[in-house]
C-alpha positions as a printed NumPy array, in Angstrom:
array([[207.675, -23.693, 358.398],
       [205.501, -22.429, 361.19 ],
       [202.094, -24.092, 361.436],
       [198.749, -22.525, 362.223],
       [198.318, -21.163, 365.703],
       [195.768, -23.819, 366.446],
       [195.503, -27.307, 365.05 ],
       [192.404, -28.92 , 363.595],
       [191.901, -30.699, 366.815],
       [191.7  , -27.533, 368.792],
       [188.318, -27.22 , 370.551],
       [187.713, -23.647, 369.387],
       [188.006, -24.675, 365.742],
       [185.461, -27.456, 366.195],
       [183.029, -25.077, 367.864],
       [183.295, -22.529, 365.017],
       [182.811, -25.136, 362.319],
       [179.926, -27.036, 363.865],
       [178.15 , -24.177, 365.685],
       [175.262, -23.955, 363.171],
       [174.561, -27.645, 363.416],
       [174.713, -27.536, 367.184],
       [171.534, -25.446, 367.174],
       [169.61 , -28.368, 365.689],
       [170.382, -30.399, 368.763],
       [168.101, -28.163, 370.795],
       [165.061, -28.551, 368.379],
       [162.839, -31.515, 369.175],
       [162.845, -34.239, 366.573],
       [159.026, -34.202, 366.063],
       [159.149, -30.531, 365.082],
       [161.869, -31.246, 362.559],
       [159.835, -34.106, 361.154],
       [156.686, -31.985, 360.86 ],
       [158.601, -29.163, 359.129],
       [160.064, -31.61 , 356.669],
       [156.666, -33.124, 355.888],
       [155.14 , -29.651, 355.346],
       [157.97 , -28.622, 353.042],
       [157.684, -31.802, 350.99 ],
       [153.89 , -31.369, 350.815],
       [154.193, -27.77 , 349.573],
       [156.715, -28.806, 346.969],
       [154.475, -31.627, 345.743],
       [151.463, -29.293, 345.621],
       [153.41 , -26.785, 343.514],
       [154.509, -29.532, 341.14 ],
       [150.961, -30.876, 340.832],
       [149.585, -27.355, 340.164],
       [152.192, -26.667, 337.494],
       [151.508, -30.008, 335.876],
       [147.755, -29.345, 335.955],
       [148.159, -25.929, 334.314],
       [150.373, -27.388, 331.633],
       [147.826, -30.138, 331.044],
       [144.968, -27.624, 330.749],
       [146.94 , -25.463, 328.332],
       [147.953, -28.434, 326.253],
       [144.543, -30.09 , 326.098],
       [142.145, -27.1  , 326.038],
       [143.756, -23.748, 325.163],
       [146.094, -24.846, 322.398],
       [143.448, -26.845, 320.471],
       [141.033, -23.88 , 320.693],
       [143.677, -21.484, 319.353],
       [144.564, -23.96 , 316.618],
       [140.92 , -24.29 , 315.563],
       [140.502, -20.515, 315.48 ],
       [143.648, -20.15 , 313.39 ],
       [142.417, -22.747, 310.919],
       [139.015, -21.053, 310.666],
       [140.651, -17.661, 310.121],
       [142.875, -19.09 , 307.406],
       [139.885, -20.681, 305.673],
       [137.905, -17.435, 305.9  ],
       [140.796, -15.343, 304.578],
       [141.371, -17.789, 301.755],
       [137.686, -17.698, 300.794],
       [137.662, -13.898, 300.826],
       [140.825, -13.793, 298.713],
       [139.32 , -16.194, 296.157],
       [136.164, -14.093, 295.995],
       [138.204, -10.968, 295.334],
       [140.149, -12.718, 292.604],
       [137.008, -14.085, 290.999],
       [135.165, -10.744, 291.2  ],
       [135.382,  -8.918, 287.877],
       [137.146,  -5.576, 287.977],
       [135.04 ,  -2.467, 287.475],
       [135.217,  -1.401, 283.852],
       [137.177,   1.771, 283.231],
       [135.173,   4.779, 282.152],
       [135.544,   5.873, 278.538],
       [137.712,   8.991, 278.122],
       [134.724,  11.184, 277.272],
       [132.86 ,  10.066, 280.388],
       [135.914,  10.732, 282.561],
       [136.075,  14.23 , 281.062],
       [132.378,  14.858, 281.816],
       [132.846,  13.613, 285.364],
       [135.814,  15.956, 285.759],
       [133.682,  18.874, 284.529],
       [131.056,  18.103, 287.168],
       [133.712,  17.872, 289.856],
       [135.249,  21.167, 288.799],
       [131.822,  22.821, 288.846],
       [131.438,  21.639, 292.44 ],
       [134.876,  22.974, 293.35 ],
       [134.13 ,  26.311, 291.71 ],
       [130.852,  26.602, 293.643],
       [132.543,  25.729, 296.941],
       [135.337,  28.23 , 296.376],
       [132.877,  30.955, 295.345],
       [130.746,  30.325, 298.421],
       [133.804,  30.888, 300.588],
       [134.887,  34.066, 298.795],
       [131.398,  35.568, 299.013],
       [131.018,  34.914, 302.767],
       [132.872,  37.424, 304.92 ],
       [132.263,  35.344, 308.057],
       [133.837,  32.277, 306.441],
       [136.814,  34.368, 305.341],
       [137.31 ,  35.747, 308.845],
       [137.149,  32.284, 310.368],
       [139.663,  30.875, 307.851],
       [141.669,  33.91 , 306.719],
       [144.635,  31.812, 305.527],
       [142.461,  30.384, 302.748],
       [142.26 ,  33.878, 301.195],
       [145.932,  34.699, 301.74 ],
       [148.126,  33.778, 298.774],
       [151.249,  34.261, 300.873],
       [150.334,  30.984, 302.599],
       [152.042,  28.245, 300.525],
       [149.089,  25.843, 300.495],
       [146.722,  28.612, 299.374],
       [149.145,  29.711, 296.653],
       [149.351,  26.133, 295.339],
       [145.567,  25.907, 295.231],
       [145.158,  29.205, 293.404],
       [147.685,  28.087, 290.81 ],
       [146.051,  24.669, 290.359],
       [142.58 ,  26.238, 290.168],
       [143.731,  28.682, 287.495],
       [145.225,  25.812, 285.475],
       [141.987,  23.827, 285.584],
       [139.983,  26.96 , 284.799],
       [142.116,  27.606, 281.711],
       [141.493,  24.065, 280.438],
       [137.734,  24.166, 281.097],
       [135.861,  24.46 , 277.785],
       [132.248,  23.971, 276.763],
       [132.666,  21.799, 273.694],
       [134.258,  18.359, 273.694],
       [138.002,  18.947, 273.347],
       [140.573,  16.636, 271.701],
       [141.748,  13.57 , 273.666],
       [145.005,  15.137, 274.791],
       [143.183,  18.211, 276.074],
       [140.695,  16.005, 277.948],
       [143.477,  14.1  , 279.707],
       [145.165,  17.32 , 280.773],
       [141.872,  18.696, 282.072],
       [141.078,  15.553, 284.098],
       [144.531,  15.657, 285.708],
       [144.252,  19.411, 286.385],
       [140.866,  19.013, 288.099],
       [142.183,  16.213, 290.277],
       [145.186,  18.341, 291.242],
       [142.958,  21.351, 291.993],
       [140.735,  19.298, 294.304],
       [143.707,  17.914, 296.223],
       [145.182,  21.408, 296.527],
       [141.847,  22.781, 297.775],
       [141.558,  20.118, 300.473],
       [145.162,  20.686, 301.556],
       [144.635,  24.467, 301.679],
       [141.478,  24.09 , 303.777],
       [143.227,  21.751, 306.21 ],
       [146.103,  24.22 , 306.575],
       [143.682,  27.109, 307.108],
       [141.82 ,  25.09 , 309.752],
       [145.074,  24.572, 311.615],
       [146.156,  28.211, 311.324],
       [142.825,  29.987, 311.885],
       [143.707,  33.179, 313.84 ],
       [146.942,  31.951, 315.421],
       [149.094,  34.25 , 313.222],
       [147.353,  37.397, 314.512],
       [148.253,  39.374, 317.635],
       [145.777,  39.163, 320.468],
       [144.328,  42.627, 319.77 ],
       [143.626,  41.858, 316.11 ],
       [142.284,  38.43 , 317.031],
       [139.781,  40.072, 319.351],
       [138.842,  42.528, 316.598],
       [138.163,  39.662, 314.184],
       [135.957,  37.954, 316.749],
       [134.017,  41.217, 317.252],
       [133.476,  41.561, 313.509],
       [132.206,  37.978, 313.288],
       [129.712,  38.686, 316.087],
       [128.574,  41.906, 314.389],
       [128.105,  40.215, 311.015],
       [126.227,  37.338, 312.628],
       [123.92 ,  39.798, 314.388],
       [123.339,  41.745, 311.169],
       [122.576,  38.557, 309.261],
       [120.129,  37.147, 311.797],
       [118.238,  40.275, 312.901],
       [114.919,  41.368, 311.441],
       [115.4  ,  44.974, 312.531],
       [116.716,  47.115, 309.65 ],
       [118.153,  49.76 , 311.972],
       [120.02 ,  47.174, 314.031],
       [121.243,  45.486, 310.854],
       [122.618,  48.728, 309.399],
       [124.351,  49.657, 312.65 ],
       [125.956,  46.215, 312.92 ],
       [127.124,  46.278, 309.296],
       [128.489,  49.777, 309.702],
       [130.569,  48.826, 312.739],
       [131.747,  45.638, 311.034],
       [132.872,  47.538, 307.928],
       [134.826,  50.014, 310.039],
       [136.585,  47.215, 311.933],
       [137.332,  45.356, 308.693],
       [138.844,  48.455, 307.106],
       [141.133,  48.843, 310.096],
       [142.109,  45.168, 309.988],
       [142.864,  45.28 , 306.268],
       [145.188,  48.221, 306.779],
       [147.36 ,  46.001, 308.97 ],
       [147.943,  43.702, 305.983],
       [147.21 ,  40.524, 307.955],
       [143.568,  40.179, 306.9  ],
       [142.435,  40.193, 303.284],
       [138.745,  40.267, 302.407],
       [138.123,  39.077, 298.823],
       [136.192,  41.359, 296.48 ],
       [133.097,  39.116, 296.345],
       [132.844,  39.282, 300.141],
       [133.303,  43.056, 300.036],
       [130.545,  43.333, 297.441],
       [128.276,  41.171, 299.578],
       [128.856,  43.459, 302.561],
       [128.22 ,  46.573, 300.457],
       [124.937,  45.173, 299.181],
       [123.843,  44.19 , 302.668],
       [124.749,  47.652, 304.027],
       [122.581,  49.491, 301.527],
       [119.145,  50.351, 302.92 ],
       [116.393,  48.164, 301.514],
       [114.009,  49.946, 299.158],
       [110.413,  50.005, 300.337],
       [108.1  ,  47.594, 298.564]])
């Protein structure tokens, strides 16, 4: 078998293997000693710093966190015991719950009527008067159910329970319908009709706030014309109470 071209004793091999160490022969020994001392010092300083941080964490931070955790546990336990020892609020008698539901339904009826009688409110939230909007349709249905169960005299227990549930459902449907109308506002209208609605709102606001009868009549007249055009598009519906309110406001005031 043929051997390597050069043996291990060949001078070129020794130079290649020991060339890196040959450089150290040209560095003075004091410089090497100083570099070694600096390296050892930096290593010791890093070890001392790490040990000091660990000591601080172990002797200061961890006990503080442990004390806070114990205090929080004691406070939570005390609060929990207070809640357990606190007597529960007594349930209202069925008749009182029915009377409370009647008061709540009266408030809902007043709020709904105030909206239907205010043309400006209708124009700002037109979806709340549009039964093709699902949330509005659900409210109208729930309101009609509660209205059908609303009686003056004290009804039987089963009727009272149905009425209380219907009023609660009507209120939730009303809040959901208002939230949906707030999100929709005028976004479903083309830009031209949206501008027309904004003009009508400005006209009605001017007519409501002015003290000049001539200016009020002119503003109402223009607003009614714009509203009639908007209603013909089918995208805006003005309830009858709001129409009646506009008609009454448009009539000239009789002299005193």
